[in-house]
N, C-alpha and C positions, 0 to 999 in steps of 0.2 A: 504497501499499498503506500509507503512511504516512496519507494520508486517511483510509483504510476503519481504520487502527486509533484515530484522532482517532476519528471517529464512533462506536466502538465506548467509550472512553471517555467520551463525552458522554450513551450511553446510562446510564453508569451512575450517573456526576454525577447525573444528572435524577430519578433513582428511591431517591439512597444518603442515607446520614441522615447527620447530625452527630451522632456521639455521640466521647467523650471515651475516652484511651487507659485500660486498667487502672490503676493506682494501687492501693500496697499496701493490705490490708484493714485496718481500723482495727474501732470497737467496734460499730459498726452490721452486720457480716457478710459474709458475698461473700453473692453474685446466687446464690448455687444453694441459698441458705436462705430465700432475697424468697420475701412469698406471690406469687404470678400469679393474677390475678381478668381472663377476658376476660368482654366483655359489648356492650352496645351503647343508647346512648341516642337518643330520637327528635329532631329539631328539623324546619324550617320547610318543609314542603310544596312541592315542585315548582307553580311556576308554570301556573295552571286546573287544580288539582291538590288532596285535600282529605286524602290519604294521608302522614303523616308520612314522613320521610328518616330511614332510620338510619342513624347513624356507632357505625361500632365501636370498638372499645379494647383494648388491654390495661396492665392495671396493675398495678406492681411496688411491691410494701410490704416493705422495709427489716424484717429478723427481728422486732431489736427493737423498731418501733416502736409504737404502742399509745396508748390517750386520755390514758396517764399520759406516755407520750416520745414526742407527737408532733413531725412532720419536716417543713419543704416539702416543696411539689413540685413536676417539671419537667413541662412540657408538652414534648411533642416529636411532630414527622410529617415523612412523606417526602417525595420530590424529584418531581415530574410524571410520571405513569404509575409509579409506584412504590403500596408497600405498606407497611402499618406493621411496624415491629418488637416480635416475642414473646416473642424467647431474652432472658432477663432477662441472660446474659452477655454479652452486648453493651451493658448500662449499671453494669456491675458497677463500675468508677470513681466513676458516682454514687450509689449503691446505699452504697459504702464509706464515700462520707463524707459520708453522713446524710442524703437526699433520697429520696422515693417520686419514678417517674418513672410515665406514664400514654404512651401512642404511641398514637396512632388512623388508621385508615383515612380519609382528608379523600373526601367527597361525591363519588360514582362509582365510587370506586376499592377495591382490596381487597374487604374485607363492604361494604364500603359501598352505599346506594341512591342512586339521584338523579342529576346531571346537573351537569357540572361546571361551573361559573359563573366558575371563574377568581379566587376570593378578595372577590369582592363581600361587599359588607355585611348585602345581606338571606340572603346563604344562606349561604355560608364564613362569613360574620364572624357570623351566628348560630349556626353547629355548631359552632364556638371557644368562644363564653357557655353552651350548654345542659353544655359537660365540665366547662366553672368553675363551673360550678352544682353537677354532681357529685360534682367533687374538694372543695366547700366542705360537703359533706354528711357527708362521710366524718373523724370522730373521731380516729384517727390522722393527720388532716394540722395542721401550727400553722394558726392562726386568729388575726390581726386584732382582728377585730372579728365579731360572727355576721355568719353570711354572705362570708366575706371569708377565703379562703386564702390564705395568704403564697406565691406561685406565683413562678418562671420559665418561662423557655425557650429551649426550642433547635432547628435545623431546620435544612438550605441549598437553595438556591431555590426551590420550590413551600413546602419546609418550614421556608422563612424568612418568604414572606408571608401564612403563618397566623396566625403573631407579631407583625406589624404591624395584618391584618382583626380579628384577635380582639380587640387592647387600642384602638386608632379605633373598632370599631364598641359598645364598652362607651362609649367616652369618648361617643360620639355620642348613644347613645339614654342613658345618664342620667348624662351626667356628671363619671367619671372612670371608670378601669380599675381592676381588681385585679387587673391584673398590677402581679409587683414590682422584675422586670427582664427585660431579654432578650440576645439572643445570634444576632441573624439572622447567616445565611453567602448568602454569593453573592444575593443578592434584589435586586429593584428599586423605583424608585421611581415611575417613568406605565407601565404594560405597555404600553401604543399605543406610549408613544415610545421604548423597550426592542426592541419587535419591529419595529418599524415608523418609524424616526427619520425625519420629517422627509418620512410617506409614504411611504419609499424600504423595501421589505418586506427583511429580514436573510431572502432566501431560504435560504439553506445551512441556519440553522439553524430557522425554521419546518417544515421538509422533519422535520428531525429528533422537533419538538414533536410532530406531526401523524403520525408515526410509533410514537411514545410514548403516544400518549392522544388523539388525533385523535379516538376513534369514543365519548369518553366528553363531549362537546359539545354542544351544542345543535346537533341540523341544518340548521341556518342560517348558527352561526357554524361548521360545520366543513366546511360547504361553502366560505365566504367563505374556510378558513384555506386551501380547493385554492386558489381563485383567488388570493391572490398570491402563493403560489406558483409560480404557472403563466404569473402575469405580471407581479409583481415589484413592483406598487403597489398605493395602496389602491382599492377598488374607488368605480368612479363611483356616483351618484343614492343609490335608497332601499339597495343594500346597504351602502355607503359608512356613508349614515348608521346602517345598523343594528349594525351595527361599531362605529363611534364612538361609539351608545348601552350596545353590552354592556360596552367599557373603561372607559366614562365613570370608572367609581368602585371602581376594581378595584388599590387601590393606595396609595402616603400622599399620593401627589401632590393627587388628590381632595380628602383630609380635612384638605390643612393648605388648600387653594382654600374651605375649609364654614369656616377659621378655630380649626380643631382643631391643635396641639400635644402627645404627650405626655410628661409632665411625671417620665419617671421612667429608670433610667439602661440604657444601650442598650450588649453589645461587640459594633460591625459587623465582620462580616472582608465585606471585597469583592476579586475577582479584579481586577488591574491588565490581564492579559492575558484576563481575563473577552469574547469576543465579541459576544456575549452580553445580558449584565445588565453593561456595562460599567462601567468605576469611576466615571464620573459621576455614572450613580445611587445606587451609593453614595455617593459625596459628598453629593449632592441630599438622600439620607435623613442625614447629620447634619445639613449645615448648617440646614434646614430642618424635619425633622417633630419635631425639640425643642426645649422651651422651652430659654432659657438655662443654668437650673442645672441642668437634664440634660443636657442637651452637654457642661457644667464636668467632671458626674460621669460621660461614657461615655469608652470607648474606640476610636479607627478605625485597624483594622489594613487595608493592604491585601498581598494576593501576588499574585504571577505565578503562574494557576490561577486553579479557577473552569469553568466552560462554554469550554472552548479548542478549539477547531481551528487549526492552522496558517495565516497567511496568509500563500499561494504568489502571488497575483498582488492587489496589491506586494506583495513577499517584506519579511516582517517577522521579528522576532526579538523573543525573552524567556527569562532563564534562570531555570526553574518553581524553586520553592520558597516562602518563607515568615520571609526572615530576620528582621523586625522582632515577630513571637511568641516567635522564639528570642530575639530586642534585649530584650524585656520578661518574661523567664525561665522561659520555656515553649517546651518540647519542638514543639507545633503547636497550630493555632487551637482547636483540640477541647481540649487541657488547658488552653490561655487563659480557654477560656470555662467552665472548671470551676473554675479560679481565682478567674475574675469573677465567677460566682453560690455560689461560695461564700462571696464578701466582701460579700455585698450580701444572701443570702439569708440563712448563716447567725451573719456578723460576724463571720465566721472569716480572721485574718489572713493575708492573703496576699502581704502586699510590693510590690504592683504600683505603679506608678508612671504617667506618662505619658497623664493623663487630660485632655480636651481638646484634644489636638492630635490631630496622623496622622499616623500609623506605615508608611510608603511603602516597596516593596520597590522597586528601584530595575530597568531590565531586565538590569540587570551581578549585579543579587543584592544588595548590599547593604540595609542598612535607611537611611530619610531620616525623622529627625522636624522635623515644623515644626507652628507652630503657627496658623500664615496661610497661606494660599495665595491669596490675593489678587493681580492683574496688577501689575506693578508694573515693566515692563521691553513696549516696541516697538521692533519692528521694523517698517521701510518697505521692502516690497518690490516697489511701481512696478508694472508689468502683469504680467500673468500669462495667460500664451495655452494652452488646453490643447484636444487632439478632445475628441469626445463618444463615444460606442456602441461606437467599438474605437479602438486605439491603445497605443501605451506611456507608463505616467507621467513624467510634467513633476514634475522636482526643484528648486527655486527652495534656492539656498546664504541660510541665513539669518544665519548667526556659525558662529565659529573654535573651535572650545574650545581652551585648557579652558572647559567651565562647566556646570552643572546646572541642571533642568529641570522643576518638577515642576505640578500643578495642571491645571485644567483650559485651554488656548490655545483665542484665540479670532482668529478669521480678519475683522477686516472692508475689505467692496469695493466697489465699484460691477459688478455684472453685468451680460454684456449674451451672450446666446447671438441666432441666427440660424437656429433653430427649434424650436418648441415640444416639452414635454415631452422637455429637457436634462437628462443629470444628470453630476455625477461628484463626484468621491469625496475629500477628503481628510484627510493626519492630517502629523503630523511623525518625519522620519526621519534615521539617522546612517549615517558614509559618509565613505569618505577620498576620495569625488569622486562628485555625482549619478549615477554606474553603479556604483557600491558602492552607494549607500544601501537603506537597511535601514527598513521602518516598524516605529517604537517599539512592543513588549508588541504586536504583532501585530491592530492599532486602526484604522480609517476609519470615516471620519463623512459623509452625505450632503449634496450640494446640489444639491436638484432645482427646476428652476423649466418647471413645466407649461403655460408659455404662454411667447413670447415677449417678455423681455424688452429695456430700451436705457438702460442708465446706474442699475438699481433699487440702492437702498443692499440688502447685506446682513451680517450679525451672525453667523456661523456658529459657532459650536459643536465644536472640533472633540475626540479622544479623549484624555482628561484620563491622563495619563502620570508616570513619573518617570523622569526616565533623567540618566546623566554623557553628558556627552559628552567623551573627552580631549582630549587634544592629541595633533593630528596629525592629527582629525576634524575632522567641521560637522555641524551640526545642518541640516536642508534641510524648506523645508515639500515637500511628496508630494501632487501633482493628479493625479489618473488618472482615465481614461476606466470603467474597472472596477477590480471589488476583490471576490476569490470568494466573499464571504461573503453577499453583494447580489445572487449569479449571474441572472442575467434582467433584472439594471437598465441597461438599454439604450435610445436614443428611437426610432422608427421608420427612423431614416437616421444615420448618422455625419455629425457638424457640431460643430461650434466653441464651446468656454464661452469668454470674456474677462472678466479681471479686471480694473480700474483701482482706481489709489488702494489701492493690498492693502498692509495694515496687519496684522500679527501682536502678539498681546498675548499677555502670558507670566508667569509667575512663577519670578523665575531667581532662584535660593539666590545671593546675594550674598557670603558666606562660607559655607565650612565645615568 
């Protein structure tokens, strides 16, 4: 029953909007007085066709906005499988603060036509640019120069992905972006790395995603999703190469590999207990997708939430909540987004601090702020033997509490397997003994060896975390043959995987 409830919540998140809570009305007037316009723009045709794709939107103009009293505009869109927000009441806080809002149906969803290419710059990226061009022609939207509107963006999950797709595509095509600030939530750095890290499919989440919108994908990609779910592994041969090509450009990772970085402030929200787009994905965006000056003017908030399914095997734990938005002076991340974009686009004094830093919710629910998450401590763990395919998790003691760990741990080891297609899953856990240890913030990451290996060196990225290990409890390295987020990930026969010369590298907080 708990898993069914969690799946229902996951569907809600994937199609949800990132909307700020209502705030007291100010001079711009309430949402009831906003002028609403529904329409569509023409965008890039689908491959092999000449018919433009229709991208549909709802535009909300504050009652007092005019050519004489212009306002900045916020672009918003929905999660995977969802559709745009048509009710201006959902944007009351934004309209009251003096923003216009445009919410749109992404390609293939809602009233928009076409096929979902999952944030490909040549399709969804161009769709966003068409909408920016539309906004640039509105006389009531503030312009910084002709054709350059003052704009920001909000949205979570797929609605966070459009923000990077639009801004990076403009940067690619014209050398600059017209976006002035972004507030993406629970989105990705590398889409393939999220859906199938180390080519081990997150089958539990792929099932959710397919049920929510699999028919919107190109037929060949939709069929590949079914294969991923059924087998748990990246397809071999041409099917795998085609899937690689489909996902190659669909995130900031590709743009950065091409030499592009955004030079605008960004408020990042990422779920640390998110086991689809995990904290590793958000940290990669904060660390690598921005120029140094933009990063210094940006804020990273990690909370216990997002795309969350409970980790039952191996058992995990996290305290839901967002203590860091509270510590930064807001009741929620959406409230923080309103303050951040008001400061960047309206020049409103927001009293914000914490720029350039990581603000991470610990597994037990406090806010931990760090300027750096670089590994500074090394633990030698020696030899670790674990079954593959079936069996119970192995929990290897790392250190006794009290201690605090944050960031992305890594395991370095020589790996030995006895069978091809062997895999295990790794995480850090906390407990009073190996029998009571629970995975921190419900996340595991895979190590998959497709051939037999004898002493190959591997550096394995573990799930990024933030955790206090109290006195009386221990930190453990968990190595498990099965993990429920990767249901179906097992070799053809049970085997053994051996790690030798095992070392764990972590960022340990040396003082609190």
